C-alpha positions in Angstrom: 1.1 -36.2 11.5 0.9 -33.9 8.6 3.5 -32.1 6.5 4.7 -28.6 7.4 4.7 -26.1 4.5 6.7 -23.0 5.4 6.5 -19.9 3.2 8.2 -16.5 3.7 7.3 -13.3 1.9 9.6 -10.3 2.0 8.9 -6.8 0.6 9.6 -3.1 1.0 7.6 -0.3 -0.6 8.7 1.7 -3.5 9.8 5.0 -2.0 10.9 3.6 1.4 14.0 5.1 2.8 17.2 3.3 1.9 18.4 3.2 5.5 15.2 1.4 6.5 15.7 -1.3 3.9 19.3 -1.7 4.9 18.3 -2.0 8.5 15.6 -4.6 7.8 18.1 -6.5 5.7 20.6 -6.7 8.5 18.2 -7.6 11.3 15.8 -9.8 9.4 16.5 -10.9 5.8 20.2 -11.8 6.3 20.0 -13.7 9.6 16.9 -15.6 8.5 18.6 -17.0 5.4 21.8 -17.6 7.3 20.0 -19.5 10.0 17.7 -21.6 7.9 20.6 -22.2 5.5 22.3 -24.3 8.3 19.3 -26.7 8.2 19.3 -28.1 4.6 16.8 -30.8 5.7 14.1 -28.1 6.3 12.4 -27.3 3.0 10.7 -23.9 2.5 9.4 -21.5 0.0 10.5 -17.9 -0.5 9.1 -14.8 -2.1 10.8 -11.4 -2.6 9.3 -8.4 -4.4 11.2 -6.9 -7.3 12.0 -3.9 -5.2 14.1 -6.0 -2.9 15.7 -7.9 -5.8 16.8 -4.5 -7.2 18.1 -3.4 -3.8 20.0 -6.7 -3.3 21.6 -6.3 -6.7 23.2 -3.1 -5.4 23.7 -3.7 -1.7 23.8 -7.5 -1.0 25.0 -9.4 -4.0 25.9 -12.4 -1.8 22.1 -12.9 -1.4 22.0 -14.5 -4.9 24.8 -17.0 -4.1 23.1 -17.9 -0.8 19.7 -18.5 -2.3 21.3 -20.2 -5.4 23.0 -22.8 -3.2 19.6 -23.5 -1.5 18.0 -23.9 -4.9 20.7 -26.2 -6.1 20.3 -28.5 -3.1 16.5 -28.4 -3.5 15.9 -26.8 -0.1 14.0 -23.8 -1.4 11.3 -22.9 -4.0 11.1 -19.3 -5.3 7.6 -17.8 -5.8 6.8 -15.3 -8.5 4.4 -12.4 -8.2 3.8 -8.9 -9.6 7.3 -7.5 -9.9 6.7 -4.2 -8.0 4.1 -5.8 -5.7 0.8 -4.5 -7.1 -2.6 -5.6 -6.0 -3.2 -7.6 -9.2 -7.0 -7.4 -9.3 -7.1 -3.6 -9.2 -4.6 -2.8 -12.0 -5.3 -3.2 -15.7 -5.0 -6.8 -16.8 -2.3 -6.1 -19.4 -0.2 -4.4 -16.7 -0.8 -7.3 -14.3 0.2 -9.9 -16.9 3.3 -7.9 -17.8 4.4 -7.5 -14.2 4.0 -11.3 -13.6 6.0 -12.1 -16.8 8.6 -9.6 -15.7 9.1 -11.5 -12.4 9.0 -14.9 -14.1 11.7 -13.9 -16.5 13.8 -12.3 -13.7 13.6 -15.5 -11.6 14.4 -17.8 -14.6 17.4 -15.6 -15.6 18.8 -15.0 -12.0 18.1 -18.4 -10.5 17.7 -20.8 -13.4 14.3 -22.0 -12.3 10.8 -21.5 -13.6 8.3 -20.5 -10.9 5.2 -22.5 -10.5 3.4 -20.4 -7.9 2.9 -16.8 -7.0 2.7 -14.7 -3.9 -0.5 -12.7 -4.1 0.1 -9.2 -2.8 -1.7 -8.8 0.6 -3.5 -12.0 -0.4 -6.1 -9.9 -2.2 -8.2 -12.4 -4.2 -11.0 -11.7 -6.7 -12.8 -14.5 -8.6 -11.4 -13.6 -12.0 -7.8 -14.2 -11.1 -7.5 -17.8 -12.3 -7.7 -16.6 -15.9 -4.9 -14.0 -15.4 -2.7 -16.5 -13.6 -3.1 -19.2 -16.1 -2.1 -16.8 -18.9 1.1 -16.1 -16.9 1.8 -19.9 -16.7 1.1 -20.0 -12.9 -0.2 -23.2 -11.4 -1.0 -22.1 -7.8 -1.2 -19.3 -5.3 -1.6 -18.9 -1.5 -4.4 -17.2 0.3 -5.7 -17.1 3.9 -8.1 -19.6 5.5 -10.4 -16.6 6.0 -11.0 -16.6 2.2 -12.5 -20.1 2.7 -14.3 -19.8 6.1 -16.0 -16.6 4.9 -18.0 -18.7 2.4 -18.7 -21.7 4.6 -15.6 -23.9 4.6 -14.5 -25.4 8.0 -11.0 -24.7 9.3 -10.3 -28.4 9.9 -10.8 -29.1 6.2 -8.3 -26.6 5.0 -5.2 -28.7 5.0 -4.9 -29.6 1.3 -4.5 -27.7 -2.0 -7.8 -26.8 -3.6 -8.9 -26.4 -7.2 -10.7 -23.3 -8.4 -11.5 -22.0 -11.9 -12.8 -19.1 -13.8 -14.6 -19.9 -17.1 -12.6 -23.1 -17.3 -9.2 -21.6 -16.4 -8.0 -23.7 -13.5 -5.4 -23.0 -10.8 -4.8 -24.4 -7.3 -5.0 -22.6 -4.0 -3.3 -23.3 -0.6 -5.1 -21.9 2.5 -2.8 -20.3 5.2 -3.5 -21.3 8.8 -4.4 -18.2 10.8 -3.5 -20.1 13.9 0.1 -20.7 12.7 0.3 -17.0 11.6 -0.3 -16.0 15.2 1.8 -18.8 16.7 5.1 -18.3 14.7 7.4 -17.0 16.1 5.5 -15.5 19.0 4.4 -18.5 21.1 6.5 -21.3 22.7 7.9 -23.9 20.4 6.1 -26.8 22.1 2.8 -25.2 21.3 3.7 -24.6 17.6 5.1 -28.2 17.2 2.1 -29.8 18.8 -0.2 -27.9 16.5 1.7 -29.0 13.4 1.8 -32.6 14.6 -2.0 -32.6 15.1 -2.8 -31.6 11.5 -3.8 -34.3 9.0 -2.6 -33.2 5.6 -0.6 -30.0 5.4 0.0 -27.5 8.2 0.3 -24.4 6.1 2.2 -21.2 7.0 3.1 -18.3 4.7 3.6 -14.9 6.1 5.8 -11.8 6.3 9.6 -12.4 6.5 9.8 -9.2 8.5 8.2 -10.9 11.5 11.6 -12.7 11.9 13.6 -9.8 13.2 12.1 -6.6 12.0 8.8 -6.5 13.8 9.1 -4.9 17.2 10.5 -7.3 19.8 11.2 -10.1 17.4 14.9 -9.7 16.8 15.8 -10.6 20.3 13.3 -13.4 20.4 14.1 -14.9 17.0 17.9 -14.6 17.0 19.3 -13.7 20.4 17.0 -16.2 22.1 17.5 -18.6 19.1 13.8 -19.2 18.6 14.2 -19.8 14.9 17.2 -22.1 15.3 15.5 -24.1 18.1 12.3 -24.4 16.1 14.1 -25.8 13.0 16.0 -28.2 15.3 12.7 -29.4 16.7 11.2 -30.0 13.3 14.1 -32.3 12.5 14.2 -34.0 15.8 10.4 -34.6 15.9 10.6 -36.1 12.4 8.2 -33.5 11.0 8.3 -33.6 7.2 8.7 -30.3 5.4 8.4 -29.5 1.7 8.0 -26.7 -0.7 4.5 -25.8 -1.8 5.3 -27.0 -5.3 6.3 -30.5 -4.0 3.1 -30.6 -1.9 1.1 -29.7 -5.0 2.5 -32.8 -6.7 2.2 -35.1 -3.7 -1.2 -34.4 -2.2 -4.7 -35.0 -3.6 -6.4 -31.8 -4.5 -9.9 -30.9 -3.3 -12.4 -29.0 -5.3 -14.0 -27.2 -6.7 -13.9 -24.2 -4.4 -15.1 -20.7 -5.3 -13.9 -17.9 -3.1 -15.4 -14.4 -2.7 -13.3 -11.2 -3.0 -11.3 -11.2 0.1 -7.9 -10.7 1.8 -6.6 -11.7 5.2 -9.2 -11.2 7.9 -7.6 -8.1 9.5 -7.6 -6.2 6.2 -11.3 -6.9 5.7 -11.9 -4.9 8.9 -9.4 -2.1 8.1 -11.1 -1.2 4.8 -14.5 -0.6 6.5 -15.8 2.9 7.3 -14.6 3.9 10.8 -17.9 3.4 12.6 -18.5 0.1 11.0 -15.0 -1.1 11.7 -15.6 -0.3 15.4 -18.8 -2.3 15.4 -17.3 -5.3 13.7 -14.3 -5.3 16.1 -16.7 -5.3 19.1 -19.0 -8.0 17.6 -16.0 -10.3 17.0 -15.4 -10.6 20.7 -18.2 -13.1 20.6 -16.6 -16.3 19.2 -20.0 -17.7 18.3 -20.7 -14.7 16.1 -17.3 -13.9 14.7 -17.1 -16.6 12.0 -20.4 -15.2 10.5 -19.3 -11.6 10.4 -17.7 -10.4 7.2 -16.0 -7.1 6.6 -15.3 -5.4 3.3 -12.7 -6.1 0.6 -9.7 -4.2 -0.8 -11.5 -1.9 -3.2 -13.4 -0.4 -0.2 -10.2 1.6 0.6 -10.9 3.7 -2.5 -14.3 4.6 -0.9 -13.0 5.1 2.6 -10.0 7.3 1.5 -10.6 9.6 -1.5 -6.8 10.2 -1.6 -6.4 6.4 -2.3 -9.0 6.7 -5.0 -7.2 9.6 -6.5 -3.9 7.6 -6.6 -5.7 4.6 -8.1 -7.5 6.5 -10.8 -4.4 8.5 -11.6 -2.6 5.2 -12.1 -5.4 3.9 -14.4 -5.3 7.3 -16.3 -1.5 6.9 -16.9 -1.8 3.2 -17.9 -4.3 4.1 -20.6 -2.0 6.7 -22.1 1.5 5.3 -22.1 3.0 2.7 -24.4 6.7 1.8 -23.8 9.1 4.4 -22.4 7.2 5.0 -19.2 6.2 1.4 -18.4 8.8 0.8 -15.7 7.7 4.0 -13.8 4.0 3.0 -14.2 4.8 -0.4 -12.7 6.7 1.2 -9.8 3.7 3.5 -9.3 1.5 0.4 -8.9 3.3 -0.8 -5.8 0.4 -1.4 -3.4 1.6 0.1 -0.1 0.4 3.7 -0.5 -3.0 2.7 -1.7 -4.3 1.4 1.7 -4.0 1.7 5.4 -4.2 -0.8 8.2 -1.7 -1.7 10.9 1.0 -0.4 8.6 1.3 3.3 7.8 0.7 2.9 4.1 -1.4 5.7 2.8 -0.6 7.8 5.8 3.1 7.8 5.0 3.9 10.9 2.9 7.1 9.5 1.3 5.1 6.5 0.0 2.3 8.6 -1.5 4.8 11.0 -3.0 6.8 8.1 -4.5 3.7 6.8 -6.3 2.9 10.2 -7.7 6.5 10.7 -8.6 6.6 7.5 -10.7 3.3 8.1 -12.4 4.2 11.7 -13.3 7.6 10.5 -14.5 5.9 7.9 -16.7 3.9 10.6 -18.4 7.0 12.7 -18.9 9.0 9.9 -20.4 6.2 9.4 -22.9 6.1 13.2 -23.7 2.5 13.5 -22.5 3.1 16.8 -20.7 1.7 18.8 -23.6 -0.9 21.5 -23.8 -4.3 19.9 -23.3 -7.7 20.4 -21.7 -9.7 17.4 -20.7 -13.2 17.3 -19.2 -14.3 14.0 -17.7 -15.3 12.2 -14.5 -11.7 11.3 -13.7 -12.2 9.5 -10.3 -15.6 7.8 -10.8 -17.4 10.0 -8.1 -20.2 11.1 -10.4 -18.7 14.6 -10.7 -16.8 16.2 -13.6 -13.1 17.2 -13.3 -11.3 19.6 -15.6 -7.7 18.6 -16.3 -5.4 21.4 -17.6 -1.9 20.4 -18.8 1.1 22.1 -20.2 4.8 21.3 -20.4 5.4 21.9 -16.6 2.1 21.4 -14.9 -1.0 19.3 -14.7 -4.0 20.6 -12.6 -7.1 18.5 -11.7 -9.9 21.0 -10.9 -13.3 19.8 -9.5 -15.9 22.5 -10.3 -18.6 20.5 -8.5 -16.5 20.2 -5.3 -16.4 23.9 -4.5 -14.2 24.5 -7.5 -11.2 22.9 -5.6 -7.9 21.6 -7.0 -7.5 17.9 -6.3 -4.0 17.4 -7.8 -1.2 19.8 -8.8 1.6 18.0 -10.6 5.0 19.7 -11.3 6.6 17.8 -14.1 10.2 19.0 -13.8 10.5 17.7 -10.2 8.3 15.4 -10.6 6.1 16.2 -7.6 2.4 16.5 -6.6 1.9 19.6 -4.4 -1.6 18.4 -3.5 -0.7 14.9 -2.2 -2.1 16.1 1.1 -4.0 13.7 3.4 -7.2 14.9 5.0 -7.4 14.5 8.8 -10.1 12.0 9.8 -11.1 9.9 12.7 -9.8 6.3 12.8 -11.1 3.4 14.8 -7.9 3.0 16.7 -8.0 6.6 18.0 -10.3 5.4 20.7 -7.3 3.5 22.2 -5.0 6.4 22.5 -3.6 6.4 26.0 -3.1 2.7 26.2 0.5 1.6 26.5 1.5 -2.0 25.9 5.0 -3.4 25.2 6.4 -5.5 22.4 8.3 -8.5 23.8 8.3 -10.7 20.7 5.6 -12.9 22.2 2.6 -11.1 20.6 2.0 -10.2 17.0 1.7 -6.6 16.0 -2.0 -7.2 15.7 -2.3 -7.9 19.4 -0.4 -4.9 20.9 -1.9 -1.4 21.2 0.5 1.4 22.1 1.8 4.8 21.0 5.3 5.8 20.1 5.1 9.0 22.2 2.9 10.4 25.0 0.0 12.8 24.6 -0.7 12.1 20.9 -4.3 13.2 21.6 -3.2 16.9 21.2 -2.5 16.2 17.5 -6.0 14.9 16.8 -8.0 17.3 14.6 -10.5 16.3 12.0 -11.4 18.1 8.8 -15.1 18.4 7.9 -14.4 17.6 4.2 -11.6 16.6 1.9 -8.8 19.1 1.8 -8.7 20.7 -1.7 -6.9 23.8 -2.8 -9.2 26.8 -3.2 -12.3 24.7 -2.2 -15.1 27.1 -1.5 -18.5 26.6 0.0 -20.2 27.5 -3.2 -22.2 25.6 -5.9 -20.6 26.7 -9.2 -21.7 26.7 -12.8 -18.6 26.6 -15.0 -17.2 26.9 -18.5 -13.8 26.0 -19.9 -12.0 28.1 -22.5 -8.5 27.0 -23.6 -6.3 27.2 -20.5 -8.9 28.9 -18.4 -11.7 27.6 -16.2 -14.4 30.1 -15.1 -16.8 29.3 -12.2 -19.9 31.3 -11.4 -21.6 31.0 -8.0 -24.4 32.7 -6.1 -22.1 34.9 -4.0 -18.6 34.6 -5.6 -17.1 34.0 -9.0 -13.7 32.4 -9.6 -11.3 32.0 -12.5 -8.3 29.7 -12.9 -5.8 30.5 -15.6 -2.9 28.1 -16.3 0.5 29.8 -16.6 3.8 28.3 -18.0 5.1 27.4 -14.6 2.1 27.9 -12.3 -1.4 29.3 -12.3 -3.5 32.3 -11.3 -6.8 32.5 -9.4 -9.1 35.5 -9.5 -12.1 35.9 -7.2 -15.0 38.3 -7.3 -16.7 38.8 -4.0 -16.0 38.1 -0.3 -13.9 35.0 0.0 -12.7 32.7 2.7 -10.8 29.7 1.3 -8.0 27.3 2.0 -4.7 26.4 0.3 -3.4 23.0 1.4 0.2 22.4 0.4 2.0 19.0 0.5 5.6 18.9 1.6 7.7 16.0 2.8 9.4 18.2 5.5 8.6 21.7 7.0 9.8 24.7 5.0 8.0 28.0 4.9 8.8 31.7 4.7 6.1 34.3 5.0 6.3 37.9 3.7 4.0 40.9 3.3 2.2 39.9 0.1 2.5 36.1 0.1 4.3 33.1 1.3 7.0 30.6 0.0 6.9 26.9 0.6 10.2 25.0 0.1 10.5 21.3 -0.4 14.1 20.9 0.5 14.4 17.2 -0.3 13.3 17.8 -3.9 14.8 21.2 -4.1 11.6 22.8 -5.3 9.6 25.9 -4.3 6.0 27.1 -4.4 5.8 30.8 -4.4 2.4 32.3 -3.6 1.7 36.0 -4.0 -1.6 37.7 -3.5 -3.7 40.9 -3.6 -6.9 41.6 -1.7 -6.1 39.3 1.3 -7.3 40.9 4.5 -6.4 38.1 6.8 -4.4 34.8 6.6 -3.2 32.1 9.0 -1.0 29.1 8.6 -1.2 25.7 10.3 0.8 22.5 10.1 -1.1 19.4 9.1 -0.4 16.5 11.4 -2.1 13.1 11.5 -2.1 10.3 14.1 -2.0 6.9 12.5 -1.2 3.3 13.3 2.0 1.6 12.4 3.6 -1.8 13.2 5.5 -0.3 16.1 2.6 1.8 17.5 0.5 4.9 16.8 2.6 7.9 15.6 2.2 11.4 14.4 3.1 12.3 10.9 3.7 15.7 9.2 1.5 16.0 6.1 2.1 19.6 4.9 0.6 23.0 5.5 -2.9 24.4 5.5 -3.1 28.1 4.6 -6.4 30.0 5.4 -7.0 33.2 3.5 -9.9 35.7 3.7 -10.5 38.9 1.7 -12.3 40.5 -1.2 -11.7 40.2 -4.9 -8.6 38.0 -4.3 -5.9 37.7 -6.8 -3.6 34.7 -6.1 -0.6 33.7 -8.2 1.2 30.4 -7.6 4.5 29.7 -9.3 6.4 26.4 -9.0 10.2 26.5 -9.4 13.2 24.2 -9.2 
């Protein structure tokens, strides 16, 4: 009989609603610690993101006493990680190291212990990470068995810590059992206990703490039906040894060397694939003989699949390269991973998370006084096309002359807010399952249930032919830049952008049919004879659009249908204004 290693990771995104975090705390974080705290014989390992630590400092100060008592009696080990839960391999190395050191220092100061291991956000691994982790004084991390099986290791051999290295920099890795991830707390306790007892070495589980109360159906199962309490009792009664990961690292022989490819947990390697390829992989994996040989993509593929995620990522890199000290905290908050990808969780599809990333990145620039008059010409987003960035005290515009002369980003520094944080409507693999209705009873993981949060979501499905950009035209432009003005010359139409102190002006020559997407967190619009006003009530800001030469216009709401841990849902993403006319003159002013 082996040893059971039990790890729990808890995190909430930057920008999530306070009421959501309070609710998850009440139905998951609190009862979990209170329950396991009554079983001091059961050793386990905990990780919380810095977002939660900061929340607990304000709203649940007893948390620190509760965890402190467990540390004192050597029941629990605390893991480090990037403080604001970034994907470490995709942020600049200096930022990654600073975020790790920030968490190490916090844990040492708050709990009086030095962390030996880290939680790797979304278990996103790339082969260079040992060098980074060693610099941060980290001895080990935890990834999925899929990281190993995808390069030939057998599941039955993955019950010990492994050694890996990069250019001589060594760390250890524990592989998480996928079987245990799907068993706990969803299956019957006998099945879980029998599996653990059948393992030689370490039976390794480390997974989201939210599955203990917050995931649909789990509160009743875990606490009202006492699943967690009965499970802990069984571990003790069956004589199953438990320990922290750090203790196991000291006690067990290490295997090695192992070299893992870029990977995450198996589900994410499917989510990041293009929609058609994801569908094919999902179908092929029904064949158990084939599934272990089928590989998906890896995390950075999200930046290809979703140009909006790529915009966020390159905006973060852009800010990181330019700031020094004052804006660091906001930069790090803007590196929180959740808005940069989409899978079973809403992620990129959630407007408040995208907006929060932009808000923090824009604020970081403002803190460093980088909102000064400037014109930059560069391939900002690594798509092989040049962008022109116009900046003044109040605005930053990202214009893409080679993408129909469209605006990719429109930042308003006083707010701070990006009025172009719109999400393009695109087909997703799970759309083919709309109409299915299954229930969450706490006996299946969120990965095994397909359902929708409301009926007839099909009526909200609409797909855009290309990425939504403000004033994107079907024209191939030549272009020149002069001070705060960009002039574009096409075969049928010409266009000119001119930056104003609190907005910009667009002048067209010729017959024009174009679009103006506008990102808002909640609906707010007022039309009048010569224009339209969009109001973002939450941020108390307005976009005032006036025009000349418009012969016809129409306005539609942008809705998307996306997956979430509680089922498919529709989400308001802003407005799409269609305008048609000749020799258009459009002025857009942004106001508090």
